[in-house]
PDB file as gemmi writes it, atoms N, CA and C in Angstrom:
CRYST1    1.000    1.000    1.000  90.00  90.00  90.00 P 1                      
ATOM      1  N   THR A   1      58.570 117.924-163.486  1.00  0.00           N  
ATOM      2  CA  THR A   1      57.223 117.093-163.195  1.00  0.00           C  
ATOM      3  C   THR A   1      56.148 117.872-163.996  1.00  0.00           C  
ATOM      4  N   TRP A   2      55.384 117.148-164.449  1.00  0.00           N  
ATOM      5  CA  TRP A   2      54.219 117.727-165.262  1.00  0.00           C  
ATOM      6  C   TRP A   2      53.119 118.118-164.257  1.00  0.00           C  
ATOM      7  N   GLU A   3      53.012 117.809-162.975  1.00  0.00           N  
ATOM      8  CA  GLU A   3      51.997 118.032-162.261  1.00  0.00           C  
ATOM      9  C   GLU A   3      51.735 119.609-162.098  1.00  0.00           C  
ATOM     10  N   ASP A   4      50.529 119.913-161.867  1.00  0.00           N  
ATOM     11  CA  ASP A   4      50.224 121.392-161.737  1.00  0.00           C  
ATOM     12  C   ASP A   4      50.942 121.783-160.475  1.00  0.00           C  
ATOM     13  N   PRO A   5      51.697 122.923-160.567  1.00  0.00           N  
ATOM     14  CA  PRO A   5      52.447 123.256-159.310  1.00  0.00           C  
ATOM     15  C   PRO A   5      51.590 123.856-158.158  1.00  0.00           C  
ATOM     16  N   ASP A   6      50.407 124.182-158.467  1.00  0.00           N  
ATOM     17  CA  ASP A   6      49.572 124.631-157.287  1.00  0.00           C  
ATOM     18  C   ASP A   6      48.661 123.391-156.752  1.00  0.00           C  
ATOM     19  N   SER A   7      48.916 122.177-157.151  1.00  0.00           N  
ATOM     20  CA  SER A   7      48.185 121.013-156.800  1.00  0.00           C  
ATOM     21  C   SER A   7      49.035 120.141-155.927  1.00  0.00           C  
ATOM     22  N   ASN A   8      48.493 119.584-154.917  1.00  0.00           N  
ATOM     23  CA  ASN A   8      49.136 118.503-153.961  1.00  0.00           C  
ATOM     24  C   ASN A   8      48.416 117.240-154.123  1.00  0.00           C  
ATOM     25  N   ALA A   9      48.980 116.370-154.928  1.00  0.00           N  
ATOM     26  CA  ALA A   9      48.584 115.108-155.169  1.00  0.00           C  
ATOM     27  C   ALA A   9      48.096 114.187-153.984  1.00  0.00           C  
ATOM     28  N   LYS A  10      48.631 114.596-152.893  1.00  0.00           N  
ATOM     29  CA  LYS A  10      48.346 113.722-151.696  1.00  0.00           C  
ATOM     30  C   LYS A  10      47.173 114.310-150.847  1.00  0.00           C  
ATOM     31  N   SER A  11      46.894 115.600-150.963  1.00  0.00           N  
ATOM     32  CA  SER A  11      45.836 116.124-150.227  1.00  0.00           C  
ATOM     33  C   SER A  11      44.983 117.123-150.887  1.00  0.00           C  
ATOM     34  N   ASP A  12      45.065 117.551-152.038  1.00  0.00           N  
ATOM     35  CA  ASP A  12      44.358 118.521-152.818  1.00  0.00           C  
ATOM     36  C   ASP A  12      43.144 117.755-153.425  1.00  0.00           C  
ATOM     37  N   GLU A  13      41.976 118.077-152.900  1.00  0.00           N  
ATOM     38  CA  GLU A  13      40.762 117.490-153.501  1.00  0.00           C  
ATOM     39  C   GLU A  13      40.504 117.893-154.964  1.00  0.00           C  
ATOM     40  N   ALA A  14      41.175 119.077-155.260  1.00  0.00           N  
ATOM     41  CA  ALA A  14      40.984 119.502-156.719  1.00  0.00           C  
ATOM     42  C   ALA A  14      41.822 118.827-157.610  1.00  0.00           C  
ATOM     43  N   HIS A  15      42.743 118.005-157.104  1.00  0.00           N  
ATOM     44  CA  HIS A  15      43.832 117.307-157.995  1.00  0.00           C  
ATOM     45  C   HIS A  15      43.050 116.465-158.943  1.00  0.00           C  
ATOM     46  N   VAL A  16      43.611 116.650-160.353  1.00  0.00           N  
ATOM     47  CA  VAL A  16      43.036 115.782-161.446  1.00  0.00           C  
ATOM     48  C   VAL A  16      44.097 114.805-161.731  1.00  0.00           C  
ATOM     49  N   PRO A  17      43.792 113.417-161.802  1.00  0.00           N  
ATOM     50  CA  PRO A  17      44.800 112.468-162.100  1.00  0.00           C  
ATOM     51  C   PRO A  17      45.389 112.631-163.527  1.00  0.00           C  
ATOM     52  N   ALA A  18      46.509 111.998-163.683  1.00  0.00           N  
ATOM     53  CA  ALA A  18      47.168 112.073-165.043  1.00  0.00           C  
ATOM     54  C   ALA A  18      46.276 111.292-165.911  1.00  0.00           C  
ATOM     55  N   PHE A  19      46.437 111.726-167.198  1.00  0.00           N  
ATOM     56  CA  PHE A  19      45.734 111.130-168.413  1.00  0.00           C  
ATOM     57  C   PHE A  19      45.928 109.583-168.236  1.00  0.00           C  
ATOM     58  N   GLN A  20      45.062 108.754-168.446  1.00  0.00           N  
ATOM     59  CA  GLN A  20      44.942 107.344-168.502  1.00  0.00           C  
ATOM     60  C   GLN A  20      44.299 106.718-169.756  1.00  0.00           C  
ATOM     61  N   TRP A  21      44.999 105.801-170.360  1.00  0.00           N  
ATOM     62  CA  TRP A  21      44.323 105.047-171.436  1.00  0.00           C  
ATOM     63  C   TRP A  21      43.488 104.214-170.879  1.00  0.00           C  
ATOM     64  N   ASN A  22      42.029 104.454-170.899  1.00  0.00           N  
ATOM     65  CA  ASN A  22      41.152 103.593-170.151  1.00  0.00           C  
ATOM     66  C   ASN A  22      39.974 103.006-170.986  1.00  0.00           C  
ATOM     67  N   THR A  23      39.997 103.155-172.263  1.00  0.00           N  
ATOM     68  CA  THR A  23      39.035 102.551-173.251  1.00  0.00           C  
ATOM     69  C   THR A  23      39.749 101.154-173.545  1.00  0.00           C  
ATOM     70  N   LYS A  24      39.040 100.124-173.087  1.00  0.00           N  
ATOM     71  CA  LYS A  24      39.634  98.764-173.227  1.00  0.00           C  
ATOM     72  C   LYS A  24      39.464  98.262-174.647  1.00  0.00           C  
ATOM     73  N   ASP A  25      38.307  98.576-175.276  1.00  0.00           N  
ATOM     74  CA  ASP A  25      38.158  98.116-176.600  1.00  0.00           C  
ATOM     75  C   ASP A  25      37.804  99.332-177.493  1.00  0.00           C  
ATOM     76  N   ILE A  26      38.698  99.997-178.057  1.00  0.00           N  
ATOM     77  CA  ILE A  26      38.494 100.997-178.857  1.00  0.00           C  
ATOM     78  C   ILE A  26      37.569 100.882-180.105  1.00  0.00           C  
ATOM     79  N   ALA A  27      37.621  99.798-180.501  1.00  0.00           N  
ATOM     80  CA  ALA A  27      36.678  99.381-181.772  1.00  0.00           C  
ATOM     81  C   ALA A  27      35.250  99.596-181.468  1.00  0.00           C  
ATOM     82  N   ASN A  28      34.961  99.273-180.173  1.00  0.00           N  
ATOM     83  CA  ASN A  28      33.549  99.157-179.659  1.00  0.00           C  
ATOM     84  C   ASN A  28      33.106 100.521-178.924  1.00  0.00           C  
ATOM     85  N   ALA A  29      34.051 101.434-178.912  1.00  0.00           N  
ATOM     86  CA  ALA A  29      33.670 102.767-178.225  1.00  0.00           C  
ATOM     87  C   ALA A  29      32.546 103.283-178.894  1.00  0.00           C  
ATOM     88  N   ASN A  30      31.610 103.876-178.193  1.00  0.00           N  
ATOM     89  CA  ASN A  30      30.346 104.539-178.624  1.00  0.00           C  
ATOM     90  C   ASN A  30      30.729 106.071-179.029  1.00  0.00           C  
ATOM     91  N   GLU A  31      31.197 106.285-180.276  1.00  0.00           N  
ATOM     92  CA  GLU A  31      31.570 107.546-180.740  1.00  0.00           C  
ATOM     93  C   GLU A  31      30.422 108.688-180.554  1.00  0.00           C  
ATOM     94  N   ASP A  32      29.136 108.350-180.350  1.00  0.00           N  
ATOM     95  CA  ASP A  32      28.069 109.164-180.230  1.00  0.00           C  
ATOM     96  C   ASP A  32      28.148 109.849-178.961  1.00  0.00           C  
ATOM     97  N   LYS A  33      28.610 109.127-177.952  1.00  0.00           N  
ATOM     98  CA  LYS A  33      28.875 109.667-176.518  1.00  0.00           C  
ATOM     99  C   LYS A  33      29.940 110.444-176.334  1.00  0.00           C  
ATOM    100  N   LEU A  34      30.888 110.436-177.248  1.00  0.00           N  
ATOM    101  CA  LEU A  34      32.136 111.297-177.071  1.00  0.00           C  
ATOM    102  C   LEU A  34      31.855 112.673-177.698  1.00  0.00           C  
ATOM    103  N   THR A  35      31.459 113.521-176.883  1.00  0.00           N  
ATOM    104  CA  THR A  35      30.975 114.803-177.256  1.00  0.00           C  
ATOM    105  C   THR A  35      32.166 115.834-177.557  1.00  0.00           C  
ATOM    106  N   ASN A  36      33.136 115.876-176.808  1.00  0.00           N  
ATOM    107  CA  ASN A  36      34.210 116.714-176.990  1.00  0.00           C  
ATOM    108  C   ASN A  36      35.415 115.942-177.692  1.00  0.00           C  
ATOM    109  N   LYS A  37      36.381 116.853-178.366  1.00  0.00           N  
ATOM    110  CA  LYS A  37      37.534 116.407-178.949  1.00  0.00           C  
ATOM    111  C   LYS A  37      38.670 117.328-178.429  1.00  0.00           C  
ATOM    112  N   VAL A  38      39.807 116.801-178.429  1.00  0.00           N  
ATOM    113  CA  VAL A  38      40.957 117.507-178.015  1.00  0.00           C  
ATOM    114  C   VAL A  38      41.951 117.603-179.214  1.00  0.00           C  
ATOM    115  N   SER A  39      42.207 118.769-179.707  1.00  0.00           N  
ATOM    116  CA  SER A  39      43.277 119.086-180.937  1.00  0.00           C  
ATOM    117  C   SER A  39      44.631 119.461-180.316  1.00  0.00           C  
ATOM    118  N   LEU A  40      45.526 118.894-180.675  1.00  0.00           N  
ATOM    119  CA  LEU A  40      46.817 119.327-180.422  1.00  0.00           C  
ATOM    120  C   LEU A  40      47.774 119.741-181.557  1.00  0.00           C  
ATOM    121  N   ALA A  41      48.436 120.879-181.466  1.00  0.00           N  
ATOM    122  CA  ALA A  41      49.259 121.371-182.523  1.00  0.00           C  
ATOM    123  C   ALA A  41      50.682 121.438-182.266  1.00  0.00           C  
ATOM    124  N   LYS A  42      51.580 121.466-183.141  1.00  0.00           N  
ATOM    125  CA  LYS A  42      52.998 121.486-182.808  1.00  0.00           C  
ATOM    126  C   LYS A  42      53.249 122.912-182.252  1.00  0.00           C  
ATOM    127  N   SER A  43      54.212 122.973-181.364  1.00  0.00           N  
ATOM    128  CA  SER A  43      54.533 124.355-180.545  1.00  0.00           C  
ATOM    129  C   SER A  43      56.021 124.544-180.787  1.00  0.00           C  
ATOM    130  N   SER A  44      56.501 125.801-180.909  1.00  0.00           N  
ATOM    131  CA  SER A  44      57.850 126.003-180.762  1.00  0.00           C  
ATOM    132  C   SER A  44      58.364 125.947-179.421  1.00  0.00           C  
ATOM    133  N   ASP A  45      57.359 125.778-178.409  1.00  0.00           N  
ATOM    134  CA  ASP A  45      57.746 125.560-177.043  1.00  0.00           C  
ATOM    135  C   ASP A  45      57.364 124.209-176.641  1.00  0.00           C  
ATOM    136  N   ALA A  46      58.059 123.127-177.329  1.00  0.00           N  
ATOM    137  CA  ALA A  46      57.619 121.774-177.098  1.00  0.00           C  
ATOM    138  C   ALA A  46      57.869 121.200-175.810  1.00  0.00           C  
ATOM    139  N   ALA A  47      57.107 120.289-175.346  1.00  0.00           N  
ATOM    140  CA  ALA A  47      57.099 119.817-174.121  1.00  0.00           C  
ATOM    141  C   ALA A  47      58.492 118.934-173.770  1.00  0.00           C  
ATOM    142  N   GLY A  48      58.907 118.186-174.768  1.00  0.00           N  
ATOM    143  CA  GLY A  48      60.188 117.561-174.587  1.00  0.00           C  
ATOM    144  C   GLY A  48      60.236 116.249-175.121  1.00  0.00           C  
ATOM    145  N   ILE A  49      61.111 115.392-174.746  1.00  0.00           N  
ATOM    146  CA  ILE A  49      61.549 114.040-175.291  1.00  0.00           C  
ATOM    147  C   ILE A  49      61.487 113.098-173.971  1.00  0.00           C  
ATOM    148  N   GLU A  50      60.763 112.021-174.247  1.00  0.00           N  
ATOM    149  CA  GLU A  50      60.918 110.920-173.087  1.00  0.00           C  
ATOM    150  C   GLU A  50      61.466 109.628-173.754  1.00  0.00           C  
ATOM    151  N   ASP A  51      62.577 109.198-173.041  1.00  0.00           N  
ATOM    152  CA  ASP A  51      63.116 107.980-173.548  1.00  0.00           C  
ATOM    153  C   ASP A  51      62.274 106.682-172.945  1.00  0.00           C  
ATOM    154  N   ILE A  52      61.915 105.882-173.665  1.00  0.00           N  
ATOM    155  CA  ILE A  52      61.252 104.741-173.221  1.00  0.00           C  
ATOM    156  C   ILE A  52      61.795 103.483-173.938  1.00  0.00           C  
ATOM    157  N   VAL A  53      61.455 102.166-173.338  1.00  0.00           N  
ATOM    158  CA  VAL A  53      61.605 101.051-174.012  1.00  0.00           C  
ATOM    159  C   VAL A  53      60.354 100.353-174.589  1.00  0.00           C  
ATOM    160  N   LEU A  54      60.298 100.198-175.842  1.00  0.00           N  
ATOM    161  CA  LEU A  54      59.197  99.456-176.393  1.00  0.00           C  
ATOM    162  C   LEU A  54      59.568  98.346-177.338  1.00  0.00           C  
ATOM    163  N   CYS A  55      59.114  97.143-177.062  1.00  0.00           N  
ATOM    164  CA  CYS A  55      59.377  96.116-177.844  1.00  0.00           C  
ATOM    165  C   CYS A  55      60.964  95.804-177.892  1.00  0.00           C  
ATOM    166  N   ASN A  56      61.430  96.081-176.684  1.00  0.00           N  
ATOM    167  CA  ASN A  56      63.015  95.844-176.425  1.00  0.00           C  
ATOM    168  C   ASN A  56      63.917  96.674-177.265  1.00  0.00           C  
ATOM    169  N   ARG A  57      63.400  97.889-177.654  1.00  0.00           N  
ATOM    170  CA  ARG A  57      64.189  98.971-178.367  1.00  0.00           C  
ATOM    171  C   ARG A  57      64.061 100.202-177.439  1.00  0.00           C  
ATOM    172  N   HIS A  58      65.190 100.994-177.508  1.00  0.00           N  
ATOM    173  CA  HIS A  58      65.091 102.322-176.931  1.00  0.00           C  
ATOM    174  C   HIS A  58      64.347 103.211-177.977  1.00  0.00           C  
ATOM    175  N   VAL A  59      63.368 103.930-177.444  1.00  0.00           N  
ATOM    176  CA  VAL A  59      62.514 104.793-178.300  1.00  0.00           C  
ATOM    177  C   VAL A  59      62.518 106.137-177.716  1.00  0.00           C  
ATOM    178  N   ASP A  60      62.754 107.275-178.413  1.00  0.00           N  
ATOM    179  CA  ASP A  60      62.626 108.567-178.019  1.00  0.00           C  
ATOM    180  C   ASP A  60      61.013 109.010-178.582  1.00  0.00           C  
ATOM    181  N   MET A  61      60.298 109.414-177.527  1.00  0.00           N  
ATOM    182  CA  MET A  61      59.001 109.913-177.780  1.00  0.00           C  
ATOM    183  C   MET A  61      59.117 111.449-177.632  1.00  0.00           C  
ATOM    184  N   ALA A  62      58.893 112.128-178.706  1.00  0.00           N  
ATOM    185  CA  ALA A  62      59.125 113.637-178.613  1.00  0.00           C  
ATOM    186  C   ALA A  62      57.652 114.127-178.690  1.00  0.00           C  
ATOM    187  N   PHE A  63      57.361 114.881-177.522  1.00  0.00           N  
ATOM    188  CA  PHE A  63      56.062 115.595-177.386  1.00  0.00           C  
ATOM    189  C   PHE A  63      56.221 116.872-177.952  1.00  0.00           C  
ATOM    190  N   ASN A  64      55.699 117.195-179.243  1.00  0.00           N  
ATOM    191  CA  ASN A  64      55.974 118.605-179.753  1.00  0.00           C  
ATOM    192  C   ASN A  64      54.926 119.576-179.736  1.00  0.00           C  
ATOM    193  N   ALA A  65      53.871 119.306-178.727  1.00  0.00           N  
ATOM    194  CA  ALA A  65      52.907 120.239-178.432  1.00  0.00           C  
ATOM    195  C   ALA A  65      53.540 120.871-177.108  1.00  0.00           C  
ATOM    196  N   SER A  66      52.904 121.984-176.868  1.00  0.00           N  
ATOM    197  CA  SER A  66      53.416 122.731-175.602  1.00  0.00           C  
ATOM    198  C   SER A  66      52.955 121.889-174.328  1.00  0.00           C  
ATOM    199  N   MET A  67      53.656 122.045-173.294  1.00  0.00           N  
ATOM    200  CA  MET A  67      53.373 121.352-171.997  1.00  0.00           C  
ATOM    201  C   MET A  67      51.985 121.785-171.525  1.00  0.00           C  
ATOM    202  N   SER A  68      51.827 123.097-171.761  1.00  0.00           N  
ATOM    203  CA  SER A  68      50.374 123.669-171.241  1.00  0.00           C  
ATOM    204  C   SER A  68      49.312 123.128-171.948  1.00  0.00           C  
ATOM    205  N   ASP A  69      49.365 122.861-173.287  1.00  0.00           N  
ATOM    206  CA  ASP A  69      48.374 122.274-174.110  1.00  0.00           C  
ATOM    207  C   ASP A  69      48.186 120.810-173.742  1.00  0.00           C  
ATOM    208  N   LEU A  70      49.362 120.114-173.392  1.00  0.00           N  
ATOM    209  CA  LEU A  70      49.266 118.642-173.049  1.00  0.00           C  
ATOM    210  C   LEU A  70      48.537 118.527-171.744  1.00  0.00           C  
ATOM    211  N   HIS A  71      48.887 119.459-170.868  1.00  0.00           N  
ATOM    212  CA  HIS A  71      48.174 119.309-169.393  1.00  0.00           C  
ATOM    213  C   HIS A  71      46.666 119.672-169.580  1.00  0.00           C  
ATOM    214  N   ASP A  72      46.376 120.696-170.382  1.00  0.00           N  
ATOM    215  CA  ASP A  72      44.907 121.083-170.647  1.00  0.00           C  
ATOM    216  C   ASP A  72      44.138 119.737-171.382  1.00  0.00           C  
ATOM    217  N   ALA A  73      44.822 119.171-172.192  1.00  0.00           N  
ATOM    218  CA  ALA A  73      44.156 118.134-172.856  1.00  0.00           C  
ATOM    219  C   ALA A  73      43.970 116.821-171.786  1.00  0.00           C  
ATOM    220  N   SER A  74      44.901 116.627-171.010  1.00  0.00           N  
ATOM    221  CA  SER A  74      44.968 115.549-170.029  1.00  0.00           C  
ATOM    222  C   SER A  74      43.877 115.917-168.890  1.00  0.00           C  
ATOM    223  N   LYS A  75      43.755 117.079-168.515  1.00  0.00           N  
ATOM    224  CA  LYS A  75      42.702 117.369-167.562  1.00  0.00           C  
ATOM    225  C   LYS A  75      41.275 117.206-168.085  1.00  0.00           C  
ATOM    226  N   LEU A  76      41.142 117.659-169.325  1.00  0.00           N  
ATOM    227  CA  LEU A  76      39.742 117.500-170.052  1.00  0.00           C  
ATOM    228  C   LEU A  76      39.428 116.118-170.258  1.00  0.00           C  
ATOM    229  N   ALA A  77      40.387 115.315-170.735  1.00  0.00           N  
ATOM    230  CA  ALA A  77      40.088 113.876-170.914  1.00  0.00           C  
ATOM    231  C   ALA A  77      39.919 113.152-169.516  1.00  0.00           C  
ATOM    232  N   ALA A  78      40.429 113.623-168.530  1.00  0.00           N  
ATOM    233  CA  ALA A  78      40.250 112.908-167.221  1.00  0.00           C  
ATOM    234  C   ALA A  78      38.955 113.299-166.741  1.00  0.00           C  
ATOM    235  N   LYS A  79      38.391 114.444-166.973  1.00  0.00           N  
ATOM    236  CA  LYS A  79      37.041 114.872-166.620  1.00  0.00           C  
ATOM    237  C   LYS A  79      35.934 114.036-167.572  1.00  0.00           C  
ATOM    238  N   GLU A  80      36.205 114.009-168.755  1.00  0.00           N  
ATOM    239  CA  GLU A  80      35.192 113.366-169.675  1.00  0.00           C  
ATOM    240  C   GLU A  80      35.252 111.814-169.582  1.00  0.00           C  
ATOM    241  N   GLY A  81      36.377 111.286-169.275  1.00  0.00           N  
ATOM    242  CA  GLY A  81      36.519 109.739-169.206  1.00  0.00           C  
ATOM    243  C   GLY A  81      37.123 109.189-170.376  1.00  0.00           C  
ATOM    244  N   SER A  82      36.581 109.522-171.612  1.00  0.00           N  
ATOM    245  CA  SER A  82      37.194 109.291-172.929  1.00  0.00           C  
ATOM    246  C   SER A  82      36.877 110.253-173.919  1.00  0.00           C  
ATOM    247  N   MET A  83      37.898 110.450-174.682  1.00  0.00           N  
ATOM    248  CA  MET A  83      37.694 111.497-175.726  1.00  0.00           C  
ATOM    249  C   MET A  83      38.823 111.337-176.851  1.00  0.00           C  
ATOM    250  N   PRO A  84      38.352 111.699-178.085  1.00  0.00           N  
ATOM    251  CA  PRO A  84      39.237 111.521-179.217  1.00  0.00           C  
ATOM    252  C   PRO A  84      40.372 112.598-179.162  1.00  0.00           C  
ATOM    253  N   LEU A  85      41.533 112.261-179.410  1.00  0.00           N  
ATOM    254  CA  LEU A  85      42.679 113.133-179.482  1.00  0.00           C  
ATOM    255  C   LEU A  85      43.063 113.290-181.003  1.00  0.00           C  
ATOM    256  N   ILE A  86      43.090 114.664-181.503  1.00  0.00           N  
ATOM    257  CA  ILE A  86      43.333 114.871-182.884  1.00  0.00           C  
ATOM    258  C   ILE A  86      44.694 115.508-182.932  1.00  0.00           C  
ATOM    259  N   LEU A  87      45.605 114.849-183.503  1.00  0.00           N  
ATOM    260  CA  LEU A  87      47.018 115.260-183.300  1.00  0.00           C  
ATOM    261  C   LEU A  87      47.421 115.779-184.790  1.00  0.00           C  
ATOM    262  N   GLU A  88      47.897 117.056-184.769  1.00  0.00           N  
ATOM    263  CA  GLU A  88      48.387 117.668-185.945  1.00  0.00           C  
ATOM    264  C   GLU A  88      49.645 116.802-186.344  1.00  0.00           C  
ATOM    265  N   GLU A  89      49.909 116.853-187.572  1.00  0.00           N  
ATOM    266  CA  GLU A  89      51.162 116.022-188.107  1.00  0.00           C  
ATOM    267  C   GLU A  89      52.346 116.480-187.426  1.00  0.00           C  
ATOM    268  N   GLY A  90      53.044 115.656-186.705  1.00  0.00           N  
ATOM    269  CA  GLY A  90      54.377 115.880-185.965  1.00  0.00           C  
ATOM    270  C   GLY A  90      54.277 116.224-184.439  1.00  0.00           C  
ATOM    271  N   VAL A  91      53.089 116.156-184.012  1.00  0.00           N  
ATOM    272  CA  VAL A  91      52.844 116.657-182.569  1.00  0.00           C  
ATOM    273  C   VAL A  91      53.427 115.427-181.622  1.00  0.00           C  
ATOM    274  N   LEU A  92      53.500 114.183-182.195  1.00  0.00           N  
ATOM    275  CA  LEU A  92      54.057 113.020-181.512  1.00  0.00           C  
ATOM    276  C   LEU A  92      54.976 112.229-182.331  1.00  0.00           C  
ATOM    277  N   THR A  93      56.240 112.192-182.163  1.00  0.00           N  
ATOM    278  CA  THR A  93      57.117 111.465-183.080  1.00  0.00           C  
ATOM    279  C   THR A  93      57.850 110.479-182.190  1.00  0.00           C  
ATOM    280  N   LEU A  94      58.099 109.348-182.758  1.00  0.00           N  
ATOM    281  CA  LEU A  94      58.799 108.227-182.257  1.00  0.00           C  
ATOM    282  C   LEU A  94      60.047 107.980-182.922  1.00  0.00           C  
ATOM    283  N   THR A  95      61.179 107.947-182.323  1.00  0.00           N  
ATOM    284  CA  THR A  95      62.292 107.583-183.107  1.00  0.00           C  
ATOM    285  C   THR A  95      62.975 106.284-182.398  1.00  0.00           C  
ATOM    286  N   VAL A  96      63.027 105.061-183.187  1.00  0.00           N  
ATOM    287  CA  VAL A  96      63.445 103.894-182.698  1.00  0.00           C  
ATOM    288  C   VAL A  96      65.050 103.929-182.763  1.00  0.00           C  
ATOM    289  N   GLY A  97      65.511 103.466-181.629  1.00  0.00           N  
ATOM    290  CA  GLY A  97      67.144 103.278-181.539  1.00  0.00           C  
ATOM    291  C   GLY A  97      67.532 101.980-181.401  1.00  0.00           C  
ATOM    292  N   ARG A  98      68.544 101.901-180.537  1.00  0.00           N  
ATOM    293  CA  ARG A  98      69.379 100.533-180.326  1.00  0.00           C  
ATOM    294  C   ARG A  98      68.500  99.690-179.515  1.00  0.00           C  
ATOM    295  N   GLU A  99      68.769  98.492-179.541  1.00  0.00           N  
ATOM    296  CA  GLU A  99      68.138  97.330-178.752  1.00  0.00           C  
ATOM    297  C   GLU A  99      68.459  97.519-177.324  1.00  0.00           C  
ATOM    298  N   ALA A 100      67.521  97.400-176.518  1.00  0.00           N  
ATOM    299  CA  ALA A 100      67.681  97.371-175.181  1.00  0.00           C  
ATOM    300  C   ALA A 100      68.405  96.208-174.546  1.00  0.00           C  
ATOM    301  N   SER A 101      69.369  96.441-173.650  1.00  0.00           N  
ATOM    302  CA  SER A 101      70.084  95.373-173.004  1.00  0.00           C  
ATOM    303  C   SER A 101      69.550  95.176-171.660  1.00  0.00           C  
ATOM    304  N   ASP A 102      69.876  93.937-171.199  1.00  0.00           N  
ATOM    305  CA  ASP A 102      69.379  93.611-169.878  1.00  0.00           C  
ATOM    306  C   ASP A 102      69.864  94.435-168.800  1.00  0.00           C  
TER     307      ASP A 102                                                      
END                                                                             
C-alpha cells in the first residue's frame, strides 16, 4: 500500500487523502493561481507497475519515479488543490496489451 505507514486513514487527523484529479475543465484552469509545480524524475528505485483496463485493453502503467517522490507530490497536490505536474521523459509509461475479456 502506498499510504504513509505512520498514518491511520480512519482516525488520524493528519491523514492526507490520495491524489485526486479534481480540475473538471483543465482548459479553463487559472494558471496564475497555480503557484507551485511538482517535477518528477525517473528513479532507479521505481515505484512499480499497475495493471489497469483502459478502453477495453489491458494496460501496464509503469510509475518510474520513486514511491517517495510520488507520495510527496501527492501530498503537496492534495494541500494545494490543483497543481501542474512536470514529468521527465519516461516517468510514466503505458504499455497497451491484449483485449480485456468479460
